[in-house]
C-alpha positions as a printed Julia matrix, in Angstrom:
305×3 Matrix{Float64}:
  76.34  127.26  118.07
  76.01  125.08  115.09
  76.96  121.47  114.98
  79.71  122.34  112.56
  81.23  124.71  114.85
  80.88  122.27  117.81
  82.73  119.53  115.64
  85.52  122.12  114.93
  85.92  122.62  118.76
  85.88  118.96  119.42
  88.55  118.18  116.79
  90.88  121.02  117.88
  91.78  119.71  121.28
  95.58  119.65  121.35
  95.81  116.51  123.41
  93.9   114.7   120.85
  95.76  116.13  117.99
  99.05  114.96  119.52
  97.68  111.58  120.22
  96.49  111.07  116.78
  99.65  112.44  115.27
 101.39  109.75  117.54
  99.25  107.02  116.11
  99.94  108.0   112.59
 103.73  108.71  112.81
 104.98  106.42  115.6
 102.44  103.56  115.37
 101.88  103.62  111.65
  98.13  103.32  111.89
  96.02  103.36  108.68
  93.57  106.07  107.81
  90.6   103.92  108.81
  92.16  103.1   112.03
  92.74  106.78  112.77
  89.1   107.61  111.85
  87.88  105.05  114.32
  90.15  106.41  117.06
  89.12  110.05  116.18
  85.37  109.02  116.21
  85.7   107.46  119.85
  87.56  110.49  121.06
  84.89  112.92  119.65
  82.11  111.01  121.38
  83.87  111.57  124.57
  84.79  115.22  123.93
  81.04  115.77  122.96
  79.92  114.34  126.33
  82.25  116.57  128.15
  81.42  119.63  126.15
  77.65  119.25  126.95
  78.5   119.22  130.65
  81.18  121.96  130.54
  83.75  119.49  131.91
  87.33  120.03  130.72
  89.31  117.17  129.74
  91.92  117.47  132.42
  89.21  116.97  134.94
  88.19  113.56  133.76
  88.45  110.71  136.45
  87.49  106.97  136.59
  83.99  107.72  138.1
  83.17  110.18  135.15
  84.53  107.69  132.58
  82.26  104.95  134.12
  79.25  107.12  133.81
  80.17  107.95  130.27
  80.56  104.25  129.35
  77.21  103.51  130.99
  75.53  106.15  128.87
  77.04  104.56  125.9
  75.43  101.29  126.73
  72.19  102.9   127.62
  72.08  104.29  124.07
  72.08  100.87  122.67
  75.84  100.19  122.15
  76.65   96.6   122.24
  79.21   95.34  124.54
  81.87   94.94  121.92
  81.46   98.64  120.86
  81.61   99.86  124.38
  84.77   97.77  124.99
  86.31   99.34  121.9
  85.54  102.94  123.28
  87.19  101.85  126.52
  90.29  100.56  124.7
  90.54  103.85  122.94
  90.31  105.94  126.25
  92.93  103.57  127.8
  95.24  104.13  125.02
  94.66  107.96  124.94
  94.95  108.5   128.57
  98.03  106.38  128.88
  99.58  108.67  125.99
  98.45  111.74  127.97
 100.06  110.39  131.21
 103.47  109.58  129.36
 103.48  113.1   127.88
 102.8   114.65  131.33
  99.5   115.99  130.48
  97.75  113.77  133.2
  99.15  112.61  136.44
  97.5   109.17  136.08
  95.44  107.26  133.67
  91.63  107.39  134.65
  90.78  104.58  132.38
  93.35  102.12  133.54
  91.38  100.49  136.25
  87.99  100.33  134.48
  86.79   96.81  133.76
  85.83   95.72  130.34
  82.09   95.17  129.82
  81.16   91.62  129.74
  80.83   90.49  126.13
  78.7    87.61  124.77
  81.11   86.33  122.14
  79.69   84.08  119.53
  81.81   81.32  118.4
  82.94   81.47  114.78
  81.36   79.25  112.17
  83.82   76.59  111.07
  83.68   74.27  107.87
  84.59   70.69  108.35
  87.42   69.34  106.48
  85.01   67.38  104.07
  83.17   70.54  103.47
  86.24   72.48  102.66
  87.29   69.7   100.23
  83.91   69.6    98.67
  84.26   73.48   97.91
  87.79   73.32   96.72
  87.14   70.64   94.01
  84.27   72.54   92.43
  86.12   75.22   90.19
  86.98   73.79   86.86
  90.74   74.28   86.45
  90.36   73.87   82.62
  88.46   77.26   82.34
  89.96   80.66   82.78
  87.47   81.66   85.69
  87.66   78.2    87.18
  91.4    78.28   87.43
  91.37   81.65   89.11
  88.67   80.59   91.54
  90.5    77.31   92.43
  93.71   79.2    93.17
  91.93   81.83   95.22
  90.08   79.36   97.37
  93.01   77.16   97.9
  95.11   80.14   98.96
  92.42   81.4   101.36
  92.33   78.1   103.13
  96.17   77.61  102.96
  97.08   81.04  104.36
  93.87   82.0   106.46
  93.37   85.13  104.57
  90.97   88.03  105.39
  88.92   89.09  102.35
  90.76   92.5   102.3
  93.96   90.6   102.05
  92.82   88.42   99.22
  91.75   91.54   97.13
  95.05   93.44   98.04
  97.41   90.55   97.15
  99.92   91.35   94.5
 101.82   88.93   92.19
 105.03   89.73   93.72
 103.75   88.97   97.27
 104.19   85.3    96.49
 107.67   83.76   96.26
 107.47   80.47   94.38
 111.03   79.59   95.33
 110.41   79.61   99.04
 106.5    79.13   98.98
 106.02   81.94  101.27
 103.23   84.53  100.91
 103.71   88.16  102.07
 100.4    89.5   103.39
  99.7    93.02  104.61
  96.98   92.82  107.2
  95.31   95.38  109.49
  97.17   98.59  110.08
  99.38   97.69  106.98
 101.1    95.18  109.18
 103.3    92.74  107.2
 103.53   89.0   107.99
 104.95   86.11  106.17
 102.94   82.83  105.76
 104.3    79.49  104.32
 101.91   77.96  101.75
 101.73   74.21  101.37
 102.82   72.33   98.41
  99.43   71.86   96.76
  98.5    75.44   97.06
 102.05   76.57   95.75
 101.63   74.35   92.71
  97.92   75.66   91.84
  98.85   79.34   92.5
 102.05   79.01   90.46
 100.23   77.59   87.49
  97.58   80.22   87.69
 100.16   83.14   87.75
 102.23   81.62   84.95
  99.64   80.36   82.52
  96.25   81.69   83.34
  96.53   85.12   84.84
  98.16   86.56   81.83
  95.17   85.75   79.57
  93.14   88.23   81.71
  95.33   90.93   80.13
  96.17   92.43   83.48
  95.59   96.18   83.99
  96.93   96.08   87.54
  99.37   93.94   89.44
  96.75   92.39   91.71
  96.96   88.68   92.0
  93.3    87.9    91.4
  91.63   89.7    88.39
  88.04   90.13   87.09
  87.24   89.71   83.36
  88.39   93.36   82.72
  91.88   92.63   84.03
  91.38   94.54   87.25
  91.45   93.52   90.9
  88.44   91.7    92.35
  86.36   93.46   94.94
  85.45   92.19   98.33
  81.84   91.82   97.3
  83.02   89.69   94.22
  84.99   87.4    96.51
  82.23   87.07   98.91
  79.71   86.12   96.24
  82.0    83.52   94.83
  82.6    82.0    98.2
  78.84   81.87   98.7
  78.12   80.31   95.5
  80.56   77.57   95.93
  79.35   76.87   99.38
  75.91   76.42   98.01
  77.04   74.12   95.26
  78.93   72.07   97.75
  75.74   71.45   99.8
  76.84   73.57  102.8
  73.58   74.38  104.56
  75.07   77.39  106.61
  75.95   80.87  105.96
  79.66   80.75  104.59
  81.69   83.76  103.91
  85.33   84.34  103.13
  86.03   84.81  106.86
  84.6    81.26  107.5
  87.79   79.95  105.52
  90.0    81.81  107.9
  88.16   80.54  110.89
  88.41   76.96  109.41
  92.15   77.44  108.7
  92.87   78.43  112.28
  90.65   75.6   113.84
  92.03   72.9   111.66
  95.57   73.87  112.46
  94.96   73.65  116.1
  93.17   70.23  115.49
  96.28   69.03  113.76
  98.53   69.95  116.87
  99.57   73.49  116.04
 100.26   75.67  119.13
  98.3    78.75  119.73
 101.13   81.22  119.47
 101.99   79.79  115.93
  98.35   80.14  114.84
  98.42   83.78  116.24
 101.44   84.66  114.07
  99.9    83.13  110.94
  96.59   84.92  111.35
  98.29   88.26  112.12
  96.49   88.81  115.52
  98.14   91.54  117.58
  96.51   90.03  120.73
  96.62   86.28  121.46
  93.16   86.65  123.11
  91.66   87.11  119.55
  93.21   83.65  118.76
  92.04   81.95  121.86
  88.39   81.91  120.56
  89.39   78.97  118.48
  90.27   76.88  121.43
  86.68   77.37  122.48
  85.61   76.31  119.17
  87.6    73.07  119.73
  86.11   72.65  123.32
  82.66   72.77  121.88
  83.41   70.13  119.26
  84.88   67.77  121.87
  81.91   68.09  123.82
  79.7    67.3   120.94
  81.78   64.17  120.25
  81.65   63.1   123.75
  77.88   63.28  123.87
  77.61   61.42  120.66
  79.96   58.53  121.38
  80.35   58.12  125.15
  78.34   55.02  126.26
  77.03   56.85  129.36
  75.91   59.87  127.38
  72.11   60.57  127.4
  72.27   62.25  123.95
């Protein structure tokens, strides 16, 4: 049997079709997310197909062996954990629908992950970058507004390039953002960023002869690409003398960490970042812990540092 024929069999399992339909219709997941779930399920179904094991015969022991095999093939802990998360959701759905009597993935432990702490800019480094664009030039005014907004709202690069003019309400100073899975969140923008963004929208953006309603445009009047934003951030970081790798996501990390430093609670930061799970936000508390330890070593009179 050819690989194409095998793939057709894997994609045609009715439980999986129902699950993906549920994710699309009920959960409203994006096409990219559906492809990720489908790919994870295909991997399991291929494993079962090779061993002539029906899906309704899957138990916790078999899933444990499957995840072990994924790890032995070189998948990192984070990828294995994602597969397990997909399987938990899938079998939970199958249990709710009456396909299974119990969820065989429910009691499996997540693989231990070595999670790197995010790179964070200091406040001085952020300020050094924000003052670099020349607001008296067309490109400088755009770049200044974009950098200010990235830091003011903790935007992902995809959210920056997807922003539309009408997503900003200058009367309330609130930005509407569509994040992962097309989930909408509202983020207030501080006065300085409001003023800079409003000036860009009213006086500078029209000079680009907009061909789309994107907030930030290139010389042709079309929306910026992710690569263009990444290059701009990297260039300004180098000009500011930042000697570490800086990406658009570094601004997002810095936004969250600086809010927590200023006394914001974790739940508020979670909402502003658009994290579905607060555990994703908790990593910034570890960043704070690391910085506190460094300060303690540097300034405590009994420290050997």
